[in-house]
C-alpha positions as CSV (number, residue, x, y, z in Angstrom):
1,X,0.0,0.0,0.0
2,X,2.9,2.4,0.8
3,X,0.9,4.7,2.9
4,X,2.0,8.4,2.8
5,X,1.7,11.2,5.3
6,X,-1.6,13.1,5.0
7,X,-3.5,10.4,3.2
8,X,-6.9,9.1,4.1
9,X,-7.1,5.3,4.2
10,X,-10.5,3.5,4.5
11,X,-10.0,0.4,6.7
12,X,-12.6,-2.3,7.2
13,X,-12.8,-5.6,8.9
14,X,-15.0,-7.9,11.1
15,X,-15.5,-8.1,14.8
16,X,-13.7,-11.4,14.7
17,X,-10.4,-9.9,13.4
18,X,-10.6,-6.4,14.9
19,X,-7.3,-6.8,16.6
20,X,-5.6,-7.0,13.2
21,X,-7.6,-3.9,12.1
22,X,-6.4,-2.1,15.2
23,X,-2.8,-3.0,14.4
24,X,-3.2,-1.7,10.9
25,X,-4.9,1.5,12.0
26,X,-2.0,2.3,14.4
27,X,0.6,1.7,11.8
28,X,-1.3,3.8,9.3
29,X,-1.4,6.7,11.8
30,X,2.3,6.2,12.5
31,X,2.9,6.7,8.8
32,X,1.2,10.1,9.1
33,X,-2.0,9.1,7.4
34,X,-5.5,9.0,8.8
35,X,-7.4,5.7,9.1
36,X,-11.2,5.7,8.8
37,X,-12.5,2.4,10.3
38,X,-15.7,0.5,9.5
39,X,-16.5,-2.9,11.1
40,X,-19.1,-5.5,10.3
41,X,-20.3,-9.0,11.4
42,X,-22.0,-12.0,9.9
43,X,-25.1,-11.3,11.9
44,X,-25.3,-7.7,10.7
45,X,-24.7,-8.8,7.1
46,X,-27.4,-11.4,7.3
47,X,-29.9,-9.0,8.9
48,X,-29.4,-6.4,6.2
49,X,-29.7,-8.8,3.3
50,X,-32.7,-10.7,4.7
51,X,-34.7,-7.8,6.3
52,X,-34.3,-4.9,3.8
53,X,-36.4,-4.5,0.7
54,X,-34.7,-5.7,-2.5
55,X,-34.9,-2.2,-4.1
56,X,-33.3,-0.8,-0.9
57,X,-30.4,-3.3,-1.3
58,X,-29.9,-2.1,-4.9
59,X,-29.6,1.6,-3.9
60,X,-26.2,3.2,-4.6
61,X,-24.7,4.8,-1.4
62,X,-24.2,8.2,-3.0
63,X,-22.6,9.7,0.1
64,X,-19.8,7.2,-0.3
65,X,-19.3,8.0,-3.9
66,X,-18.7,11.7,-2.9
67,X,-16.5,10.7,0.0
68,X,-14.2,8.6,-2.3
69,X,-13.0,11.9,-3.8
70,X,-11.1,12.4,-0.5
71,X,-9.8,8.8,-0.1
72,X,-6.3,7.7,-1.2
73,X,-6.4,4.0,-0.2
74,X,-8.6,1.2,0.9
75,X,-7.7,-1.8,3.0
76,X,-10.3,-4.5,3.4
77,X,-9.7,-7.3,5.9
78,X,-12.1,-10.2,5.2
79,X,-15.1,-9.3,7.3
80,X,-16.8,-12.6,7.1
81,X,-16.1,-15.2,9.8
82,X,-18.4,-17.8,8.3
83,X,-18.9,-18.0,4.5
84,X,-22.2,-19.8,5.2
85,X,-23.8,-16.7,6.8
86,X,-26.0,-16.0,3.7
87,X,-26.5,-19.7,2.8
88,X,-30.3,-19.6,3.5
89,X,-31.1,-16.5,1.5
90,X,-32.2,-16.4,-2.2
91,X,-29.7,-15.4,-4.8
92,X,-31.7,-12.3,-6.0
93,X,-31.2,-10.6,-2.6
94,X,-27.5,-11.4,-2.5
95,X,-27.1,-10.2,-6.1
96,X,-29.0,-7.0,-5.3
97,X,-26.4,-6.1,-2.7
98,X,-23.6,-6.6,-5.2
99,X,-25.4,-4.4,-7.8
100,X,-25.7,-1.6,-5.2
101,X,-22.0,-1.6,-4.6
102,X,-21.0,-1.8,-8.3
103,X,-20.8,2.0,-8.6
104,X,-18.4,2.1,-5.6
105,X,-16.1,-0.3,-7.3
106,X,-16.2,1.7,-10.5
107,X,-15.5,5.0,-8.7
108,X,-12.5,3.4,-7.0
109,X,-11.1,2.2,-10.3
110,X,-11.8,5.5,-12.1
111,X,-9.9,7.4,-9.4
112,X,-7.1,4.8,-9.2
113,X,-7.6,4.5,-5.5
114,X,-5.1,2.0,-4.1
115,X,-6.8,-1.1,-2.8
116,X,-5.6,-4.0,-0.6
117,X,-7.6,-7.0,0.3
118,X,-6.4,-9.2,3.1
119,X,-7.8,-12.7,3.8
120,X,-8.3,-14.1,7.2
121,X,-8.5,-17.8,8.4
122,X,-11.3,-18.8,10.8
123,X,-12.5,-22.0,12.4
124,X,-15.8,-21.7,10.5
125,X,-13.9,-21.6,7.2
126,X,-11.8,-24.7,8.1
127,X,-15.0,-26.6,9.1
128,X,-16.6,-25.7,5.8
129,X,-13.6,-26.7,3.7
130,X,-13.2,-29.9,5.7
131,X,-9.6,-29.3,6.8
132,X,-8.0,-28.9,10.2
133,X,-8.0,-25.3,11.5
134,X,-4.4,-25.4,12.4
135,X,-3.5,-26.4,8.8
136,X,-5.6,-23.5,7.4
137,X,-4.2,-21.0,9.9
138,X,-0.6,-22.0,9.6
139,X,-0.8,-22.3,5.8
140,X,-2.3,-18.8,5.5
141,X,0.3,-17.1,7.6
142,X,3.1,-19.1,5.9
143,X,1.8,-17.8,2.6
144,X,2.4,-14.3,3.8
145,X,5.9,-15.0,5.0
146,X,7.7,-15.0,1.7
147,X,10.5,-13.1,0.2
148,X,8.6,-10.3,-1.6
149,X,11.5,-9.1,-3.7
150,X,12.0,-12.7,-4.9
151,X,8.3,-12.9,-5.6
152,X,8.5,-9.8,-7.7
153,X,11.5,-11.1,-9.6
154,X,9.6,-14.4,-10.2
155,X,6.6,-12.6,-11.6
156,X,8.7,-10.6,-13.9
157,X,10.5,-13.7,-15.2
158,X,7.2,-15.4,-15.8
159,X,5.8,-12.4,-17.7
160,X,9.0,-12.5,-19.9
161,X,8.5,-16.2,-20.5
162,X,4.9,-15.7,-21.6
163,X,5.9,-12.9,-24.0
164,X,3.2,-11.6,-26.3
165,X,0.9,-14.5,-25.5
166,X,-0.4,-14.6,-29.0
167,X,-1.8,-18.2,-28.6
168,X,-2.4,-19.7,-25.2
169,X,-3.7,-23.2,-24.6
170,X,-4.7,-24.6,-21.2
171,X,-5.3,-28.3,-20.7
172,X,-5.9,-30.6,-17.7
173,X,-6.5,-34.3,-17.0
174,X,-10.0,-33.3,-15.9
175,X,-10.9,-32.4,-19.4
176,X,-10.0,-28.7,-19.8
177,X,-8.9,-27.7,-23.3
178,X,-9.2,-24.0,-23.8
179,X,-7.6,-21.6,-26.2
180,X,-7.4,-17.8,-26.2
181,X,-5.0,-14.9,-26.9
182,X,-3.4,-12.3,-24.6
183,X,-2.1,-10.2,-27.5
184,X,-2.2,-6.6,-26.7
185,X,-3.1,-7.2,-23.0
186,X,-0.8,-6.1,-20.2
187,X,0.4,-8.5,-17.6
188,X,-0.2,-7.8,-13.9
189,X,2.1,-9.2,-11.2
190,X,0.5,-9.5,-7.7
191,X,3.7,-9.6,-5.7
192,X,2.5,-8.1,-2.4
193,X,3.6,-4.5,-3.1
194,X,1.9,-1.6,-5.0
195,X,5.1,-0.1,-6.2
196,X,5.7,3.3,-7.9
197,X,6.1,1.4,-11.2
198,X,2.7,-0.2,-10.6
199,X,1.1,3.1,-9.9
200,X,2.6,4.6,-13.1
201,X,1.0,1.7,-15.1
202,X,-2.4,2.1,-13.3
203,X,-2.1,-1.1,-11.3
204,X,-3.4,-0.1,-7.9
205,X,-4.8,-3.4,-6.4
206,X,-3.2,-6.1,-4.4
207,X,-4.2,-9.2,-2.4
208,X,-2.6,-10.9,0.6
209,X,-1.7,-13.7,0.4
210,X,-0.2,-12.7,-2.9
211,X,1.6,-14.5,-5.7
212,X,0.2,-14.5,-9.2
213,X,0.6,-13.2,-12.7
214,X,-2.7,-12.4,-14.4
215,X,-4.1,-11.0,-17.6
216,X,-7.4,-10.0,-19.1
217,X,-7.6,-12.3,-22.1
218,X,-9.0,-10.8,-25.3
219,X,-12.7,-11.5,-24.5
220,X,-13.9,-12.8,-27.9
221,X,-10.9,-15.1,-28.4
222,X,-11.8,-17.7,-25.7
223,X,-12.8,-21.0,-27.2
224,X,-13.1,-24.5,-25.7
225,X,-13.9,-26.3,-22.5
226,X,-12.8,-25.6,-18.9
227,X,-13.3,-28.0,-16.0
228,X,-12.8,-26.6,-12.6
229,X,-11.8,-28.5,-9.5
230,X,-14.0,-27.0,-6.9
231,X,-15.7,-23.8,-6.0
232,X,-17.6,-22.5,-3.0
233,X,-20.4,-20.0,-3.0
234,X,-22.2,-18.8,0.1
235,X,-20.9,-21.8,1.9
236,X,-22.1,-24.3,-0.6
237,X,-19.6,-26.5,-2.5
238,X,-20.0,-26.5,-6.2
239,X,-18.2,-29.6,-7.7
240,X,-17.6,-30.7,-11.2
241,X,-18.1,-27.3,-12.9
242,X,-17.8,-28.0,-16.7
243,X,-18.2,-25.0,-19.1
244,X,-17.8,-24.4,-22.8
245,X,-17.0,-21.2,-24.5
246,X,-17.4,-20.2,-28.1
247,X,-16.0,-16.8,-29.4
248,X,-15.8,-15.7,-25.8
249,X,-19.3,-16.5,-24.7
250,X,-20.4,-19.2,-22.3
251,X,-22.5,-21.6,-24.4
252,X,-22.8,-24.6,-22.0
253,X,-22.5,-24.8,-18.2
254,X,-22.9,-27.8,-16.0
255,X,-22.0,-28.9,-12.5
256,X,-22.1,-32.2,-10.8
257,X,-23.2,-30.7,-7.5
258,X,-25.2,-27.5,-6.9
259,X,-25.5,-26.7,-10.6
260,X,-28.6,-24.6,-9.9
261,X,-26.7,-22.4,-7.5
262,X,-23.9,-22.0,-10.1
263,X,-26.3,-21.0,-12.8
264,X,-28.3,-18.7,-10.6
265,X,-25.3,-16.7,-9.6
266,X,-24.5,-16.2,-13.3
267,X,-28.1,-15.3,-14.2
268,X,-28.4,-12.7,-11.4
269,X,-25.1,-11.0,-12.3
270,X,-25.0,-7.9,-14.5
271,X,-23.2,-7.4,-17.8
272,X,-20.7,-9.9,-19.2
273,X,-20.9,-12.5,-16.5
274,X,-20.7,-15.2,-19.2
275,X,-17.2,-14.1,-20.4
276,X,-13.7,-15.1,-19.1
277,X,-12.4,-11.9,-17.5
278,X,-9.1,-13.2,-16.2
279,X,-6.4,-15.8,-16.8
280,X,-4.0,-16.2,-13.9
281,X,-1.0,-18.4,-12.8
282,X,-0.3,-19.0,-9.2
283,X,3.2,-18.1,-7.9
284,X,3.3,-18.5,-4.1
285,X,5.9,-21.1,-3.3
286,X,4.4,-22.0,0.1
287,X,1.0,-23.0,-1.4
288,X,0.8,-26.4,-3.0
289,X,-2.6,-27.9,-2.2
290,X,-6.0,-26.3,-2.3
291,X,-7.8,-25.4,0.9
292,X,-11.2,-24.5,-0.6
293,X,-10.6,-20.7,-0.1
294,X,-10.2,-19.4,-3.6
295,X,-8.5,-16.2,-2.4
296,X,-5.7,-18.4,-1.2
297,X,-5.9,-21.3,-3.7
298,X,-5.5,-19.1,-6.8
299,X,-2.0,-18.3,-5.6
300,X,-1.0,-22.0,-5.5
301,X,2.4,-22.5,-7.3
302,X,1.7,-23.7,-10.9
303,X,-2.1,-23.6,-10.7
304,X,-4.3,-21.7,-13.2
305,X,-7.4,-19.8,-12.4
306,X,-9.9,-18.3,-14.7
307,X,-12.4,-15.7,-13.6
308,X,-15.9,-15.1,-15.0
309,X,-16.9,-11.5,-15.3
310,X,-15.4,-8.1,-14.9
311,X,-11.9,-7.2,-15.9
312,X,-12.1,-3.4,-16.4
313,X,-9.7,-2.7,-13.6
314,X,-6.8,-4.5,-15.2
315,X,-6.9,-3.8,-18.9
316,X,-10.0,-5.7,-20.1
317,X,-13.2,-4.6,-21.8
318,X,-15.7,-6.7,-19.9
319,X,-18.1,-5.0,-17.4
320,X,-20.0,-7.0,-14.8
321,X,-20.7,-6.9,-11.1
322,X,-19.4,-10.4,-11.0
323,X,-15.7,-11.5,-10.8
324,X,-15.6,-15.2,-9.8
325,X,-12.2,-16.9,-9.7
326,X,-12.3,-20.7,-10.5
327,X,-9.4,-23.0,-10.0
328,X,-7.7,-25.5,-12.3
329,X,-5.1,-27.7,-10.5
330,X,-2.2,-29.5,-12.3
331,X,-2.8,-27.7,-15.6
332,X,-0.6,-27.9,-18.7
333,X,-0.1,-24.6,-20.4
334,X,1.4,-23.8,-23.8
335,X,2.1,-20.3,-25.0
336,X,2.9,-19.7,-28.7
337,X,3.8,-23.4,-29.0
338,X,6.1,-23.4,-26.0
339,X,5.4,-25.5,-22.9
340,X,5.2,-23.3,-19.9
341,X,3.5,-25.5,-17.3
342,X,3.4,-29.3,-17.3
343,X,0.9,-30.9,-14.9
344,X,1.2,-28.0,-12.5
345,X,5.0,-27.7,-12.6
346,X,6.5,-24.4,-13.8
347,X,9.2,-25.4,-16.2
348,X,12.8,-24.0,-16.3
349,X,11.9,-21.2,-18.6
350,X,9.7,-19.8,-15.8
351,X,10.7,-18.5,-12.4
352,X,12.6,-20.6,-9.9
353,X,11.0,-21.8,-6.7
354,X,11.2,-19.4,-3.8
355,X,12.1,-20.0,-0.2
356,X,10.6,-18.5,2.9
357,X,12.5,-15.8,4.8
358,X,11.6,-17.4,8.1
359,X,9.1,-19.8,9.6
360,X,5.7,-18.2,9.9
361,X,3.9,-18.4,13.2
362,X,2.1,-15.1,13.5
363,X,-1.6,-14.5,13.6
364,X,-4.4,-14.7,16.1
365,X,-6.0,-18.1,16.5
């Protein structure tokens, strides 16, 4: 984020991780900037979405649009303790909330306001994903404890290896066989730091854990089939997602489990929710196996993720209130006839593996 004196930083989080929000606020103030803090809870979120009229949920918070003219940066710590908190509510109500916030996201992008999203492990997430909490907790903090300079160098090397990306082909043993072009599209490297060079190029967003190189593919160029390993939405697992694209449009979509939920989310989204908005390759050396949390899993070393929906903020032309990252493990990727990834292993022409600076052990349990 590289907070500067005199800046205004919007800082949000949940009641369950407010200690981290406090630490961030103190350090923002130490840097001479001014934090403005908001806090939420799963109970509050559920009450708002379930009790308010749908038209009220769609209303754009105009005061916040005006206030963003004074804001220099936004830091969002994942405010949800339990991804299942909206599980019992109809999709049209959840989608209405997303529609109401779309103008906020657009204003943030138009003003190039720096934005950092920070995940947070919880026992409820571990229970949902069917893994031990200690494993989720330690894996999350270990993924933050990397050499960020080496991560940046690895990202740059991968971008160089991809080159123009005139012809990209992604395959997997699950049945993925997808082709598209990156020609004319600029690579983004999520290396944990919004540098001066990033700002000069208009790249103002970042995630923690970090570690990926991603592009907005030429929207109309996407053709073929993609089979995703697993997705979660509102606490429901969606397994066996199998989609087909023709000239950039989704023409067939199936899922072995919770297919209706998958299709409902697409139907209730605005704009080009049926287009591939992002192609990304995971680069975090500490992540090797999926947890179920896509914000972490998309950074797995040698994985590929494709996002359905919006890509305006990183060089694309597709507008939607949906951006849904979906994971492909152990992919094989060819770029302009050259093998870049083989069964999930980044080959010698791409970046070397990274080592942790120290053993991670931080973070509240």
